[in-house]
C-alpha positions in Angstrom: 0.1 0.2 0.0 2.6 2.5 0.8 4.7 1.8 -2.7 1.4 2.2 -4.5 1.2 5.6 -2.6 4.8 6.6 -3.3 4.2 5.8 -7.1 1.0 7.7 -6.7 2.4 10.9 -5.4 5.3 10.5 -8.2 2.8 10.5 -11.0 1.1 13.4 -9.7 4.4 15.3 -9.6 5.3 14.5 -12.9 1.9 15.5 -14.0 1.9 19.1 -12.5 5.2 19.1 -13.7 3.9 18.5 -17.5 0.9 20.9 -17.1 3.1 23.5 -15.3 5.4 23.2 -18.7 2.6 23.5 -21.1 1.2 26.6 -19.5 4.4 28.4 -19.6 4.2 28.1 -23.3 0.7 28.1 -24.1 1.0 31.9 -25.1 3.1 30.7 -28.1 -0.1 28.4 -29.0 -2.8 31.0 -28.7 -0.6 33.8 -30.2 0.1 31.5 -33.3 -3.3 31.1 -33.6 -4.5 34.6 -34.2 -1.8 35.1 -36.3 -2.9 32.1 -38.2 -6.6 33.2 -38.7 -5.5 37.1 -39.6 -3.4 35.3 -42.2 -5.8 33.1 -43.5 -8.3 36.3 -43.9 -5.7 38.3 -45.5 -4.8 35.3 -48.1 -8.1 34.0 -48.5 -10.4 36.8 -48.4 -10.5 36.8 -52.2 -11.6 33.3 -52.8 -13.2 32.2 -49.8 -16.6 33.1 -48.2 -16.6 35.6 -45.7 -19.5 33.6 -44.0 -17.1 30.3 -44.2 -14.3 32.3 -42.8 -16.3 33.9 -40.5 -17.7 30.8 -38.8 -14.4 29.1 -38.7 -12.9 32.1 -36.8 -15.6 31.7 -34.4 -14.9 28.5 -34.3 -11.4 29.0 -33.5 -12.2 31.7 -30.9 -14.5 29.5 -29.2 -11.8 26.6 -28.9 -9.3 29.3 -27.5 -12.0 30.4 -24.8 -13.0 26.8 -23.8 -9.3 26.1 -23.5 -8.2 29.3 -21.5 -11.2 28.4 -19.2 -10.5 24.8 -18.6 -6.6 25.9 -17.9 -7.9 28.5 -15.6 -10.5 26.0 -13.4 -7.5 23.8 -13.4 -5.2 26.3 -11.8 -7.6 27.6 -9.4 -8.3 23.9 -8.0 -6.9 23.7 -4.4 -7.8 19.9 -4.1 -4.6 19.1 -6.1 -4.6 17.5 -9.7 -5.6 14.2 -11.2 -5.6 12.2 -14.6 -8.6 13.9 -15.5 -7.1 17.2 -15.4 -5.0 15.8 -18.3 -7.7 14.7 -20.3 -9.2 18.1 -19.7 -5.9 19.7 -21.0 -5.8 17.3 -24.0 -9.4 18.5 -24.6 -8.5 21.6 -25.6 -5.7 20.4 -27.9 -8.2 18.2 -29.8 -10.6 21.4 -30.1 -7.8 23.1 -31.9 -6.6 20.1 -33.9 -10.3 19.7 -35.1 -10.6 23.6 -35.7 -7.3 23.6 -38.0 -8.3 20.2 -39.6 -11.6 21.9 -40.6 -9.8 24.5 -42.3 -7.9 22.3 -44.2 -10.9 20.6 -45.4 -12.7 24.1 -46.3 -10.0 26.5 -47.0 -8.1 24.4 -49.3 -11.0 23.6 -51.8 -11.2 27.4 -52.5 -7.4 28.3 -53.5 -5.1 27.8 -56.3 -1.7 26.5 -56.1 -0.2 29.4 -54.4 -3.1 29.8 -51.8 -2.2 26.0 -51.4 1.5 26.6 -50.6 0.5 29.6 -48.4 -2.0 27.2 -46.4 0.4 24.6 -46.1 3.2 27.2 -44.6 0.9 28.4 -41.8 -0.4 24.8 -40.9 3.1 23.5 -40.6 3.7 26.7 -38.5 0.8 26.1 -36.5 1.4 22.2 -36.0 5.0 23.1 -34.9 3.9 25.9 -32.0 1.5 23.3 -31.0 3.9 20.7 -30.8 6.1 22.8 -28.7 3.5 23.7 -26.2 1.9 20.4 -25.8 5.7 18.6 -26.1 5.6 17.9 -22.2 2.1 16.5 -22.4 1.8 13.6 -25.2 -1.9 13.0 -24.7 -2.5 16.6 -25.5 -0.1 16.5 -28.3 -1.6 13.6 -30.0 -5.3 14.8 -29.5 -4.0 17.7 -31.4 -1.9 16.5 -34.0 -4.0 13.6 -35.1 -6.7 16.0 -36.5 -4.4 17.7 -38.1 -3.0 14.5 -39.7 -6.5 13.9 -41.1 -6.7 17.4 -42.4 -3.7 16.9 -44.2 -5.3 14.0 -46.3 -8.1 16.2 -47.4 -6.0 19.2 -48.2 -3.7 16.9 -50.4 -6.4 15.0 -52.0 -6.0 15.0 -55.7 -4.1 11.9 -57.4 -0.7 14.1 -58.2 -0.1 15.3 -54.8 0.3 12.0 -53.0 3.9 12.8 -52.7 2.9 16.0 -51.1 0.2 14.0 -48.8 3.1 11.8 -48.0 5.6 14.2 -47.1 3.2 16.5 -44.9 1.9 13.2 -43.1 5.6 12.3 -42.5 6.5 15.9 -41.2 3.2 15.8 -38.9 4.2 12.3 -37.5 7.8 13.4 -36.9 6.4 16.1 -34.6 4.2 13.6 -32.8 7.5 11.3 -32.3 9.3 14.3 -31.1 6.4 15.2 -28.2 6.6 11.6 -27.3 10.5 11.6 -26.7 10.5 14.9 -25.2 8.1 13.9 -23.0 9.5 10.4 -22.0 12.6 12.8 -21.4 10.8 15.3 -19.4 9.1 12.9 -17.3 12.5 11.2 -16.3 14.6 14.1 -15.8 12.0 15.2 -13.4 11.4 12.0 -11.5 15.4 12.0 -11.1 15.3 15.7 -9.7 12.6 14.7 -7.1 14.3 11.6 -6.2 17.7 13.5 -5.5 15.9 15.8 -3.5 14.4 13.4 -1.4 17.6 11.5 -1.1 19.6 14.3 0.2 19.0 13.9 3.9 19.6 10.1 3.6 23.3 11.0 2.0 23.9 13.1 5.2 23.5 10.9 7.3 25.2 8.0 5.6 28.3 10.7 5.2 28.3 11.5 8.8 27.9 7.8 9.6 31.0 6.6 7.4 32.9 9.8 9.1 32.1 8.5 12.7 33.2 4.8 12.4 35.1 2.2 10.0 34.1 1.9 6.2 34.2 -1.8 6.4 31.9 -4.5 7.3 31.6 -8.4 7.6 28.9 -10.3 5.9 28.1 -13.9 5.4 25.4 -16.5 4.1 24.0 -19.4 4.6 24.2 -22.3 2.0 21.0 -21.3 0.3 22.7 -17.8 -0.2 20.5 -16.0 2.7 22.1 -13.4 4.8 22.6 -14.7 8.1 24.8 -13.4 11.3 23.9 -9.9 10.5 26.7 -7.4 11.7 25.6 -4.3 13.2 27.7 -2.2 10.8 26.5 -4.2 7.6 22.7 -3.2 8.9 23.5 0.2 9.3 25.1 0.5 5.9 22.0 -1.0 4.4 19.7 1.6 6.1 17.8 -1.5 7.7 17.3 -3.6 11.3 19.4 -6.6 11.4 16.1 -8.5 11.6 15.1 -7.2 8.5 18.1 -8.5 6.7 18.5 -12.1 8.5 17.2 -14.7 6.2 16.7 -12.5 3.1 18.5 -13.7 -0.1 22.0 -11.7 -0.5 21.7 -10.8 -3.9 17.8 -9.6 -4.1 18.9 -7.3 -0.9 21.6 -6.0 -3.2 19.6 -5.8 -6.3 17.1 -3.6 -4.7 14.2 -2.4 -6.8 15.9 -4.2 -9.8 14.8 -7.3 -8.5 11.4 -7.0 -9.4 11.9 -5.9 -13.0 15.4 -8.4 -13.6 17.4 -5.4 -14.6 20.9 -6.4 -12.5 24.3 -4.7 -13.0 26.9 -6.8 -14.3 28.8 -6.7 -11.2 25.6 -8.6 -9.7 25.6 -11.3 -11.9 29.1 -11.8 -11.8 28.5 -11.7 -7.7 25.5 -14.5 -8.4 27.9 -16.6 -10.5 30.7 -16.8 -8.0 28.2 -17.7 -5.4 26.6 -20.3 -7.5 30.0 -22.0 -8.0 31.1 -21.6 -4.6 34.5 -19.9 -5.7 36.4 -17.3 -3.7 36.0 -13.8 -5.1 37.9 -10.5 -4.3 37.9 -7.0 -4.8 34.4 -7.2 -6.7 32.9 -4.0 -7.2 29.3 -3.4 -8.2 26.3 -1.0 -7.8 24.1 -1.4 -4.6 20.6 0.4 -4.3 20.1 1.3 -0.8 16.8 3.1 0.3 16.5 4.2 -3.4 20.2 5.6 -3.7 22.8 4.0 -5.8 26.2 3.2 -4.1 29.2 1.2 -5.1 30.8 -1.5 -3.0 33.4 -3.6 -2.9 33.0 -7.0 -2.1 35.3 -10.0 -1.0 34.4 -13.3 0.1 35.2 -17.1 0.6 32.8 -20.1 1.0 32.9 -21.8 4.5 32.6 -25.3 5.0 32.3 -27.3 8.3 34.8 -29.8 9.4 33.0 -32.5 7.3 33.7 -30.5 4.3 29.9 -29.3 3.9 29.3 -26.1 2.3 28.0 -23.8 4.8 27.5 -20.7 2.9 30.2 -17.5 2.2 31.8 -15.2 4.9 33.3 -11.8 3.3 34.0 -8.4 3.9 32.4 -5.1 2.0 33.3 -1.5 2.0 31.7 1.6 0.3 34.0 2.8 -2.2 31.6 5.5 -4.0 33.8 8.1 -3.3 36.7 6.5 -4.9 34.5 5.6 -7.5 33.0 9.0 -8.3 36.6 10.5 -8.2 37.9 8.2 -10.6 34.8 8.6 -13.1 35.0 12.5 -12.6 38.9 12.4 -13.9 38.0 9.9 -16.3 35.6 12.4 -17.9 38.3 14.6 -18.3 39.5 12.3 -21.2 36.6 13.1 -23.3 35.2 16.5 -22.4 36.9 20.0 -22.4 36.6 21.2 -18.6 36.3 24.9 -20.0 33.8 24.6 -22.5 32.1 21.4 -21.5 32.3 20.2 -25.1 33.6 16.9 -26.3 37.9 17.1 -26.6 39.9 16.3 -29.1 39.7 12.6 -28.0 36.1 12.5 -28.1 35.8 13.7 -31.2 38.2 11.6 -32.8 35.8 8.7 -31.7 32.9 10.1 -32.9 34.4 10.6 -36.2 35.7 6.9 -36.6 32.2 5.7 -36.0 31.0 8.0 -38.4 33.5 6.9 -40.9 32.6 3.6 -40.2 29.0 3.8 -40.5 29.3 6.0 -43.8 31.4 3.6 -45.9 29.8 2.5 -49.0 27.8 5.9 -49.3 29.0 8.9 -51.4 28.4 11.5 -49.8 29.6 10.1 -46.4 30.5 12.3 -43.3 31.6 15.6 -43.0 34.1 17.1 -41.0 34.6 21.0 -40.3 37.5 22.4 -38.4 37.0 25.9 -36.9 39.5 28.2 -35.7 38.7 31.7 -34.5 40.2 35.1 -36.2 41.8 37.6 -33.8 41.5 35.5 -30.7 45.4 35.5 -29.9 45.4 39.3 -29.8 42.6 39.4 -27.2 44.5 36.8 -25.2 47.5 38.5 -25.4 46.1 42.0 -24.6 43.5 41.2 -21.9 44.9 38.0 -20.4 43.7 34.4 -20.5 40.6 35.2 -18.0 39.0 37.1 -20.6 40.0 34.5 -23.4 38.5 31.8 -21.5 35.4 33.8 -21.0 35.4 34.3 -24.8 36.0 30.8 -25.5 32.8 29.4 -23.4 30.5 32.2 -25.0 31.9 30.5 -28.5 31.3 27.2 -27.1 27.5 27.8 -26.4 26.7 29.3 -29.7 28.3 26.4 -31.4 25.8 24.4 -29.5 23.3 26.9 -30.4 24.3 26.6 -34.2 24.7 22.6 -34.3 21.4 20.7 -34.9 21.0 17.5 -32.7 22.4 15.1 -35.3 25.6 17.2 -35.5 28.6 16.8 -33.0 30.8 19.7 -32.0 33.8 19.6 -29.8 37.1 21.8 -28.9 40.2 20.6 -30.3 42.4 22.6 -27.8 42.8 26.2 -27.7 40.9 28.4 -30.2 40.1 25.5 -32.4 37.0 23.7 -32.7 35.4 20.9 -34.8 32.0 19.7 -36.2 31.1 16.1 -37.6 28.3 15.9 -39.7 27.6 12.0 -39.8 25.4 11.9 -43.0 25.7 14.8 -45.6 22.4 15.1 -47.0 23.2 17.2 -49.8 26.2 19.3 -51.6 25.2 22.7 -49.7 24.6 21.0 -46.3 28.3 21.9 -45.6 28.6 25.5 -46.8 25.2 26.1 -45.4 26.1 25.2 -42.0 29.8 26.7 -42.1 28.1 30.3 -43.0 25.7 29.9 -40.2 28.7 29.2 -37.8 30.8 32.0 -39.1 28.1 34.3 -38.7 27.0 33.2 -35.4 30.7 33.4 -34.0 31.4 36.4 -36.1 28.8 38.5 -33.9 30.1 40.9 -31.0 30.9 39.3 -27.4 30.3 41.0 -24.3 32.7 40.0 -21.6 33.0 42.0 -18.6 33.1 45.5 -19.6 34.8 44.7 -23.2 32.9 44.2 -26.3 34.9 41.9 -28.2 34.9 41.1 -32.0 36.6 37.7 -33.4 35.6 35.8 -36.5 35.9 32.4 -37.6 37.6 30.4 -40.3 36.2 27.1 -41.3 38.0 24.3 -43.2 35.8 21.3 -44.3 36.4 17.8 -45.9 33.8 15.4 -47.0 34.1 11.4 -47.0 35.4 9.4 -48.7 36.4 11.9 -51.5 38.7 13.8 -49.3 39.5 11.0 -46.9 38.7 7.2 -46.5 39.7 7.5 -43.2 39.5 9.9 -40.1 43.1 10.6 -40.1 43.2 11.5 -43.9 39.6 13.4 -43.6 41.0 15.8 -40.4 44.3 16.4 -42.5 42.1 17.4 -45.6 40.1 19.8 -43.2 43.1 21.4 -41.8 44.7 22.0 -45.2 41.2 23.7 -46.2 41.5 25.7 -42.9 44.5 26.7 -43.5 43.6 28.3 -46.9 40.7 30.0 -45.3 43.2 31.6 -42.8 45.6 32.5 -45.5 43.0 34.4 -47.3 42.1 36.6 -44.3 39.5 34.4 -42.3 36.1 35.0 -41.9 35.8 32.4 -45.1 35.1 28.6 -45.6 37.2 26.7 -48.0 36.3 23.2 -49.0 39.3 21.0 -49.4 41.0 20.7 -53.0 43.7 18.6 -54.1 45.6 21.9 -54.8 45.7 23.0 -51.2 48.9 20.7 -50.7 50.4 23.8 -51.8 49.6 24.8 -48.5 51.6 22.3 -46.8 54.6 23.1 -48.7 54.7 26.4 -47.1 54.7 24.3 -43.7 57.7 22.6 -45.3 59.5 26.3 -45.9 58.7 26.6 -42.0 60.4 23.3 -41.1 63.5 24.3 -43.2 63.5 28.0 -41.7 63.3 26.0 -38.1 66.0 23.6 -38.8 68.2 26.7 -40.0 67.1 28.4 -36.5 68.5 25.3 -34.8 71.7 25.3 -36.5 72.3 29.3 -36.5 71.5 29.6 -32.7 68.2 31.7 -33.1 66.3 29.8 -30.6 66.3 31.0 -27.2 64.9 30.0 -23.6 63.1 32.1 -21.2 62.2 31.0 -17.7 58.8 31.1 -15.5 59.3 30.9 -12.1 57.3 28.2 -9.6 56.9 29.6 -6.3 56.0 28.1 -2.9 52.2 28.4 -2.7 52.1 29.1 1.2 55.4 31.6 1.5 55.8 32.5 -2.6 59.3 31.8 -2.2 60.9 31.0 -5.8 61.5 27.2 -5.7 62.4 26.7 -9.3 61.9 28.0 -13.1 60.2 26.2 -16.1 62.3 26.4 -19.2 60.5 27.6 -22.1 61.6 27.6 -25.6 61.1 30.7 -28.0 62.0 31.3 -31.7 62.8 34.9 -33.2 63.4 34.5 -37.0 65.5 37.4 -38.4 63.0 38.3 -40.8 59.6 36.8 -39.6 60.1 38.3 -36.0 58.8 36.3 -32.9 57.3 33.1 -34.1 55.1 31.4 -31.5 55.8 27.9 -30.1 51.9 27.1 -30.9 52.9 27.5 -34.8 56.5 26.1 -34.9 56.5 23.3 -32.0 53.8 21.3 -34.1 55.8 21.8 -37.4 59.0 20.5 -35.0 57.1 17.6 -34.0 55.8 16.4 -37.4 59.8 17.0 -39.1 60.9 15.1 -36.1 63.0 18.2 -34.9 61.5 17.9 -31.2 64.3 15.7 -30.0 67.4 17.8 -31.1 65.5 21.0 -30.1 64.5 19.3 -26.9 68.0 18.3 -26.3 69.3 21.8 -27.0 66.7 23.5 -24.4 68.0 20.9 -21.6 71.7 21.5 -22.2 70.7 25.4 -22.3 68.6 25.4 -19.1 71.3 23.3 -17.2 74.0 25.6 -18.0 72.0 28.5 -16.8 70.5 26.5 -13.7 74.1 25.7 -12.5 74.7 29.3 -11.7 71.4 29.6 -9.3 71.3 28.7 -5.9 71.5 24.9 -4.8 67.8 24.5 -3.6 66.5 26.2 -6.7 65.4 23.7 -9.7 65.0 23.8 -13.3 62.0 22.0 -15.1 62.2 21.1 -18.8 59.5 19.5 -20.9 60.0 16.3 -22.6 58.1 15.0 -25.8 56.8 11.7 -26.1 59.1 11.3 -29.0 62.3 12.3 -26.8 61.3 9.6 -24.5 61.1 7.2 -27.0 64.6 8.0 -28.4 67.6 5.6 -27.8 70.1 8.2 -26.8 67.8 10.0 -24.7 69.1 9.2 -21.5 72.4 9.3 -22.3 71.8 13.2 -23.9 70.6 14.0 -19.9 73.3 12.7 -18.1 75.7 14.4 -20.9 73.8 17.7 -20.0 74.4 17.0 -16.2 78.0 16.0 -16.7 78.9 19.3 -18.9 76.9 21.8 -16.8 77.5 20.0 -13.4 74.0 20.5 -12.3 73.3 18.2 -9.5 70.5 15.7 -11.0 68.2 16.4 -7.8 67.9 19.6 -9.3 66.3 18.7 -12.3 62.9 18.1 -13.1 61.7 16.5 -16.1 57.8 17.4 -17.4 56.0 14.7 -19.3 52.6 14.8 -20.3 49.8 12.1 -20.6 50.3 11.5 -24.4 53.6 9.4 -23.5 51.0 6.5 -22.3 48.9 6.9 -24.9 50.5 3.8 -26.8 51.0 1.6 -23.5 54.6 1.6 -24.4 56.6 -0.1 -21.9 59.7 1.7 -23.1 58.6 5.0 -22.0 58.0 3.5 -18.7 61.5 2.2 -18.6 63.0 5.3 -19.4 61.4 6.9 -16.8 62.3 4.5 -14.5 66.2 5.1 -15.6 65.8 8.9 -15.1 64.3 8.2 -11.5 67.5 6.3 -10.7 69.7 9.0 -11.4 67.9 11.1 -9.1 66.3 13.2 -11.4 62.7 14.5 -10.4 59.5 13.6 -12.8 56.4 15.9 -13.3 53.2 15.0 -14.7 52.0 18.1 -17.0 48.4 19.0 -18.0 47.2 16.3 -15.7 43.4 15.5 -16.6 43.5 17.5 -19.9 44.2 14.5 -22.5 44.0 11.2 -21.9 43.7 10.6 -18.0 44.2 7.1 -16.3 45.1 6.1 -12.7 47.0 3.2 -14.4 50.2 5.0 -15.0 50.3 6.9 -11.7 50.8 3.5 -10.0 53.4 2.7 -12.7 55.7 5.6 -12.4 56.7 7.3 -9.2 56.1 10.9 -10.6 57.4 13.7 -8.0 54.7 16.5 -8.8 51.3 16.4 -10.5 50.6 19.8 -12.3 46.9 20.7 -12.2 46.1 22.2 -15.7 44.9 26.2 -15.9 41.6 25.1 -16.9 40.8 23.8 -13.8 42.3 26.6 -11.7 40.0 28.8 -13.9 36.9 26.7 -13.0 37.8 26.5 -9.4 38.0 30.3 -9.1 34.4 30.3 -10.4 33.4 28.0 -7.9 32.4 25.5 -10.5 31.6 22.1 -8.2 33.2 19.7 -11.0 36.7 21.8 -10.9 36.9 22.5 -7.1 36.0 18.3 -6.9 38.6 17.6 -9.2 41.5 19.8 -7.6 40.4 18.1 -4.3 40.6 14.7 -5.8 44.1 15.3 -7.6 45.6 16.7 -4.3 44.0 13.9 -2.4 45.4 11.6 -4.7 49.2 13.1 -4.9 49.2 13.4 -1.0 48.3 9.4 -0.8 50.9 8.6 -3.6 53.6 11.0 -1.7 53.7 13.5 -4.6 53.6 17.4 -4.9 50.9 19.3 -6.8 51.8 22.7 -8.6 48.9 24.8 -9.9 49.6 26.4 -13.3 48.3 29.4 -14.8 47.8 31.5 -11.7 47.1 34.9 -12.4 45.1 36.5 -9.7 45.4 36.5 -5.7 41.9 35.1 -5.6 43.2 32.0 -7.6 46.4 32.2 -5.2 44.3 31.8 -2.2 41.8 29.4 -3.5 44.7 26.7 -4.8 46.3 27.3 -1.0 43.0 26.2 0.3 42.6 23.2 -1.5 46.2 22.1 -0.6 48.1 22.7 -3.7 51.9 22.9 -2.8 53.5 24.6 -5.5 51.9 27.5 -7.9 53.0 29.0 -11.3 51.7 31.7 -13.5 51.6 35.4 -14.6 50.8 36.2 -10.8 54.5 35.5 -9.9 56.2 36.2 -13.3 56.0 35.5 -16.9 58.9 33.8 -18.8 62.0 36.1 -18.4 65.3 36.1 -19.7 68.2 34.6 -17.7 69.6 37.7 -16.3 66.3 38.8 -15.5 65.6 35.3 -13.4 69.1 35.4 -11.8 68.1 39.0 -10.4 65.6 37.3 -8.4 68.1 35.7 -5.8 70.3 37.9 -3.8 73.7 38.5 -4.4 76.3 37.0 -1.9 77.2 39.7 0.3 81.4 40.5 0.2 83.1 40.2 3.2 85.7 43.1 3.9 88.9 41.9 4.9 91.3 44.0 7.3 
């Protein structure tokens, strides 16, 4: 009886939410009805009888009045809602549907082709507005759209209009299906929200209990897999009395509400198999429903036998690992979504593109890929700072979501580059049309704080299979097209053409210039300080390579580092930076470290360890003062060779730092395989935490806790304000780096940060 009452209450709450949603947009439907009536008078007054139009208009006004009266009576009812209210609401939709069906039957007989097109246009608008206003109430949407569908049959009743009838009917049915899908999603989301609110108190009690005692408990079953000998801790964790659990089947208790519909989690199936086969198991993680709330448990157990070897059941231990699981899920989430914009990141985009390419094989045209780069973004970032640039990127992401339809996938590649995947290109104009919409939307002014900002967008596109038969080739083609769009001044869309390989030649010229720069000592190193978060004392510097070309001037690392990686110049450049940084660092105080970035290519080079040893020997720098920063990309291929190199470096006394943690291919596995000394928290999380974003705060706390538990230190990157400094201090970060303490500086400027030794006068 109690369960039925709960279900009834939940249904009433969903019903109330549905009707509230419908009421909130009812003005749209009524307004469109009035516009439609005026439109009909304007278009059909010359060919339809005024009495016909007048009678139909009175019917529409009457239907609207009845609907308004029914809605008003429902809202004035203090007793509460019932399913009858939903039926009365559907009655209003039926009346309007019948009136517009009558319009199609009567008015369509009086006009010619032009009037028929105009009638279909207003009818389609009316159906869309009705579907939107009734989307949360599928019964009303059905009552409204079904008469309209019947009216369409009368409207296109001539023999030659069969395709139009099929098209119009499919259009109306699509609206109806959309209403059902939306209503289902609406009800599910509302139910979830209500359940979360109801469970908040239970969560608080469980957390207080967890903090007050141990996190593990004992459990056991008899030979029939029923719980017996219930421990108080186990009963408390389940939120039940020991007597309620005694004798209950273990699997049924853990399944919760899923026991009735047979929908068990994979972990629960695995548990049942172990119990059935009477075999030991350990560290089995599975979801458990406790009082309507899902928790993650880790169970281990062994079978029990008496002195005669007769099976007596299982005895084991369990623990609640929800916090660890959620932290791991949060960090794993970072591997797929960009924390700044919330859009899918490069890795996620690649997965979706691979799937789209597989699905479109044998079809021409197949799928489309667009690369979008913002124009003039760098100047905004340089003049107004990264905070303003990040806010601008967030607004750009919102506009991208608005432009792209539900079946179009958009994401952020990195920096100010975005991408769009069109799984199925319907016609040749689809890509230019979408590109034009993206450029127009992203080129509108942005209000960021007190600044009105103007940026543009350039788009390069490629289409499979003509421009690439795999995702790598398609991305490369779109990238070449984007280079052409940028070269043309930006703000335009360029589709890939085979002749765009000429632009690749320009990159080759840049590669040649970079080789020359390495030979003629055109590169130089700047140093950015890393300071103690608590006292502000300089602990070390990060070495950053820069390039100033004699004719082209300063060339951004964003431009030449990718070229260096493609041309396999990153290893000699990296070795030069390493030697230069060690020679400079040896002149600093003995407690100051130097951090040098190391790419995945350098780590896999056979002579890398020897090059590091040589740099230390030539400079005389103590190995403990050298810190090598690697990114998560070195673990992408599960290359054991990279792990061996890292172990060799550690054995030399060199410090290791994991850079940009969480922004790429995050995994906790390599943290257990490699003894990193420092985890660097990416600036995007610092920005998110400074905005009190719950996810960023939770992630930083999780990373700090993880680092502390593994004996590692944490460095927060990109700290630019006092508020950000105080925030990372509170979260437990040990070191900070960013413009707040200093921009990358010349060696002589870095040396001035240390006090000069005092000379002692003799005599």
